[in-house]
N, C-alpha and C positions, 0 to 999 in steps of 0.2 A: 512571616511576613509578607502581607500582601502587596503588590505592585501592580501598576497599570500601564497598557500599552494599549496604542491606538493603530487602528489599520486604514487602508484606501477608503474605506466606506463611512468612515467617522464614529462608528461604534467603538465604545471602551470595554475593553474585554478584562478580566480580573483573575492574575494568578495567586493563589492561595498557599502555593508551596515554599518552603523558602529558597528554591533555586529553581532557574529557569526549566519548566518540563523538557525531559529530553526529546529530540526529535522534532521538536517545534520549530515548522518552519521561518525561516528568517524572511523579512520584509524587503522584497530586493526593489530598489529603487530603477524604475524604467523612464525612457525618453519621455513617455506621456505624464509621467510625475514629476519629472525635473520642470516640464513646460507651465503644468500646472501651478507649481510652486514658483515660477518666476512671474507669471500671469497676476495671480492670487495669493500674494505672500502670508495672507492672514489665515489661510487655509491649511498650513504646515501644522504635523500633529508630531510633536516631540516625544520620542519612545524613552522614556525613564525607567523603564523595565531593568532590572541589575546596575541601576547607577551608583557610584561609591567615589566617596573621595580621593584623590589621588594626593600624594604628599610628595613632591619631587621637584628635581629643578625645572622651572617655567620656561617653556618654550619661546616666549620674548626673550629677545635679547636684552641685556642690562642698560638701564638708563638711570641717569642722575635724575631726571625730570619727573620720573614715575617709578611707582612700585608695582610690580607683578605678584601677586597674592601665589604662594607654592600650592595652596590646596586648591586646585584644579577639581570638578567633577567630573568624571568620564561617565560618558552614555554609549555603553558597547554596545545597545541596540539601534540606535539611530542612524539611519543612511541617509533620509531628505536631505535637500538644500536647504540652508536656513538663510534667510534674505533679510536678516533684521539685527541690529545691535541695539542694546539698550545703556543708557546713562543716566546716572542719577547725579544732580548737579547741588552741593550744597553749599553754603556760607563760607567753610573751610576747607572741604575735599569734595572730586569729582570721581565717581565712582562708576565703571564700564565694565559690562558684562558681552561676551561676544562668544560665538560657537565655531571651533576649527575641529578640523580633522585632523586624525592623529600623525603626526610627521614622520616622514621614514618606516611607516609602519604599513603591511599588509592587512593588518585587521580592520574590521568594519568599525563604525560608529566614530566618535570624536568626543570634545570635551567642551565644558563651558570654561572660559577663562576671566580670570579677576583683576582689575587693573585700577589703582588708585592714581589720581593728580593733585595736586594742590589746586585751586580753584583759582589763586591768582596766575596759575600757568595754564590758562584753559585753553590758549592757542596751541600748547603741545597737546592738551586731548584732541581739540580738535584736527589737529594734523595726522593723528594717531588714527583717528578714524577716516579720514580720507585715504592713508595709508591701506585699512581694512578695504574702504570701497574700491581700491584698485586691484587688492588680491581677490576679491569676491569677482570681480570680473572677469578676472584671469582666469581663475580656477572653473568659472560656472559661464561665461561666455554670454552673461545676460548684459542689457545695456545699461550704461553707466548711472543713471537715475533711480535703478530697480533696486536698490539696497537703501533700506528703512532704516530710521533711527526714531526708536521709542525713547522719548527723554520725559524726567519728572526732576521734582526738585524746585526750589526758586530760580536755580539757572535755568532752567529748561523753558522760561520766559526772558528773565534776562539777557541770554544769550541767542536767542532762538534766532534771531536774524544773521547772526554773525555764522552760525553754523549751517543754517540753509543756504545763505550767499558762499562760503568756502566750499560745503561738501556738493550742493548742488542737488539735493536729494529729499524725498519727503521726512519731515520732521513731524511726529506724532508728539503731543504733550498729554501726558496723563497726570491725574489727581496723585500727590505726593504719599497721603493718608491712605489710599485705598493699596497704591503700589506697596507700600509698606505691608499691610496685612496680606496681600497675596503672595507676597515673597516668605513672609513668615510661615502661613499655612502651608506653603511649597516644602519649605527646609523642614518642619516637624512633621510631617505625613510623610515625605517621600524620600529622604533622604536620610541613610543609615548613619551613626556617628556623627551627625551634625549637632545635636542639642546635648548638653551635658552640663551637670552641676559642679559647683566648685566649692573644696575646702583644704584647709593647711594637710590634713591629713589624705583626702582624695582628692589631688588638683584636678582630675577632670574623669569624672565618673558619666558614664553616656547613658542616655535614657532611650531606650529602643522606641523606633518608630511606633503609634498604636494602630491596636486592631481596627478601630473603627475611626475614623477622621473627624466624626462626631463629636469624638469623645474628650476633645482638646478644649471644647467651649465652657463657659467663657474665662477668658484668660485676660490679663492686663498686658500690654506691651509699654515698655519703657524704652524710648529712642533718644539715645543720645547723641547728637551731633554737637552744634555748634550750640545751640539750646537744648531743652529737653521736652519733649512731646510724651504724654502719659495717655493712651488709647483701650479702652474698655472695647473688647472684641467678643459680641455674643453669637458668632455664626459666619458663614462665609461671606464677606464682604458686608457685614452688619457689624459697625463700630460707631465710634463716638469719641472725641476728645474729651476726656474729662477733666485736665488740668496738667501740668509743666512747670518749667521755671526757666527763667534768663540765666541760672547758674549753671552753665553745662562746658561741653568740650571748648568752646571759643574763649570761655572764660578763663580757663585752665591756661590754654595757649596764648592768650593775652596777657596775663600777670606774668606768667612765666618767661613769655619774651622781654618783658621789663626788669624782670628780676634776676634772671641769670643769662647766660652766653648762649642758649640753646638756639638755635634757628629753625628747627621743625618740630612736629610734634614727637614723631620719634625719637630724637635727641631727648626731650623733655623726660618720654617715659623711660626712657635709659638712664637719666640723672635721677629719676626717682625709684628706681631701683638699688640704687647704692647709695641713698640718703638714709639718714637718722632723724625720724622727725620729732624727737625727744628733747633736740638742742634748740628747737623753735616753738614747739606747742608746750601748753602749760598743762601737766596731765594730773589726773585725780592723785596718783602718789604725791607730786609737788606739793598739794594743799594738806593733804590728809598724812603724809608719811608712810602710807602702807593703803589698801585697799580699804574701798566702804560696801563692804560684802552685805550689809542691810539693805541696801539697796541695788543690788547687782552689780556692782562699777568695779570692774581691777584696777589694779594702780594704774597700769598703761593706759587705761582709757583717756582720750583727749578729753579736758573741760574746757579748753578755750584754745581753738587754732590760733596761731601765732602770739599765744599769750606771752611768752615770755621774751618777744623780740624788742617791747619797748621799755621794760626793766633792763634787760642787757644792753641796749643800745644806749638809755639815760645813763645807767653806771659807765659805759665807756666814753661817753661824753664828758662825763665830771672827770674821770681820769684825765682825760686829754686836756681839759682845761685845767686842773691841779698840776699837770706836767709831771706827774707822779710814774707814769710809764714811759721809759725811756724809748719803746717801739713807737711810740707817737710822734715824738721829737723827731725822729730819722724817717717821719713819714715824707716819701716822695713829692716834690713838688708837680711831677708829672701826674700824681694821681688826684690832685686839685684842680675841680673845672674851676677856669678863669672868670673871674666875677660872679662865682660862688657863694651864696651865704652859709653855707653847709660846714658844720663845726668839722675837725678834723677827725679821721676815725681808724679804725684799726681795719686793715685790709684783710679781707677773707675771715670777719668774724662770724658771719652767717655763711654756710657753705651752699652753692646753688643746689647740691645734691639734695639737703637737708629743707632748704626751700621747697623744690618739688615735689618731695615725699609729703611735706606737711599741707600744701596746697592739693595735690591730688586726693589726700583724705579727704580735708575739709568739702571739695566739693562731690566725692563719692559718698559721704556720709549723710550731706545733706540729700543728694538723690535717692539714696536707700530709703531714707525715713519718710520723704513725699512719697518715695511709690507703695510703701507700707501703709501709709494712711489710706491712700486711695483704692488699696486692693482689698482693705477692710473694709472701710464705707462703702463698696459696691458690690463686697463679698466674691471675690475674686480668689480662687485659690491659686492659681499660676500665675508666677510673675516672670515675663520673659524680658531679659535686657538685650537690647541690640544697639547699632550707630558705631560710629568709627571712634568713638573716645575709648572705647573699653580696648580694642586693640590687641585681645590675647593678652592684656597685662595681667600679672599675677596679683599683684596687690590691688588694682581696681577691683578686680572680681572678686577676692578674697574679702575687700571692704565691702562690696556691696552685698554678699552672700552674707557676712556678717551682722549687718544691719538688717536685714530682711530675719534673718533666725532672731534676733536679740529682740526686736519687737515686736514679733509676732508669737515670742515664748515658743519657737520651735513649729510652730504650726504650719508655716507658709515656707517656700522654698524659692530660690532665685535659679533661673534657668538661663544658661549661655549659647552661644551659639559659636561654631568656626568659622561662618559667614557673616557676622554679626553687623559689618559695615555695607554691605551689599543688599539688604533686604528692599529698599526701594528700586536699586538699580534690576532685580530678579523678578520683582513684581512688574516692573515696567516691561520686561524682556518677556513674560507670560502673557500680558496684555494683548502681545500680536497672536494668541492661540485663540481657537475657538473658545467660547463659553464654557466654564468649569473644566479646561484642559487641565490635566496634573493631580486629578481628585480621583481617589478610587470610587467606582459605583456612581460616578456622576452622569454616566448617561443614562442609566436606569432612572436615578432622581431625577432630571428633565423630562425624561419621559411621563413619569408618573404627575409631574408637576404641570405638563399640559393636557392632560387628558381633563 
């Protein structure tokens, strides 16, 4: 597997062996290098040679206001100072990426850390960045204003003044779509065991890094955040938004907050894991009594999302009006909203777990079918799903994978990432690097293009 590294001269070298060459001299950080990084932070070359994903307890203290993703990326060969952090502020979540040294360790290198905050708690995110700024100053001795924030997403504009005023640092705003593509390209080509396929038989089948980065194009990125964007990627930084839908993570979050007692997105996904959508959805088997094999529909296929709700609710209301169900007669007054015109109803007729699973399937199936149609129309063989909506949730990935396989008759496949929610933040982080950083053979390509 090829990996790239960069030295003081800025030239990119390529190692085609599976492991770093024995005896290769390590890059040593000297005082002049530290000073150059402080004065010109955009010139730092992050060494991704030997990078791997670490699954362990995050070094960041636990906090109810944010979540530290346990899948840090270890960069064992990077020694230079990194004087910037990156944040992707969406409609629902803010995602933060920063580099840190190994705590309580004599080993060189460090790691990329991944945190997410609810956008409604953006002040908590800004306060965390303020702490990173103080830590950076203490560790590296730089002047207070020299930590740079790379920001993307709609919140990079909405909260720009608040961030700059609170932190007193330079905030560089980057294009959201471009950051998504740069981040995804980096994960696909440079991080082992990042990309995988999903099925019930093989929950996580890893896809190796490609031998040649150019071979990954063209592809479709389906980024599922509050809404959904579908982006055709033809080459490095060559992209076009070809579609999308307003029915995304924000839809699921909003409706489930109305229909269930869940207070955050993770709680909603946990409810969905325990649910049984057949109590809410009208299935093919409910209509035909069996599968409809002639057109390839199993008896468990959903014919109508929430299709049973109206009939069941109407039947319950009729029972209540007729007084034929003793449970309704004992309906507690405390459960009736004062002044409401709603009819008495059976508490718990529809369980929040079942509602959550049904709505998750509805949103995921819709996204999966639209994604397939765009991939088919534009002849895109690979479909990558990103965004915090997925969240490593098995039912979501299984639904999207099944939808792509079903509609393409097995000719296309859905690909997922272990850092699916951080594409934009990582892309913004990499934008602080020299052009084409993090891509193998990039230096040679830039020389050829300039001649």
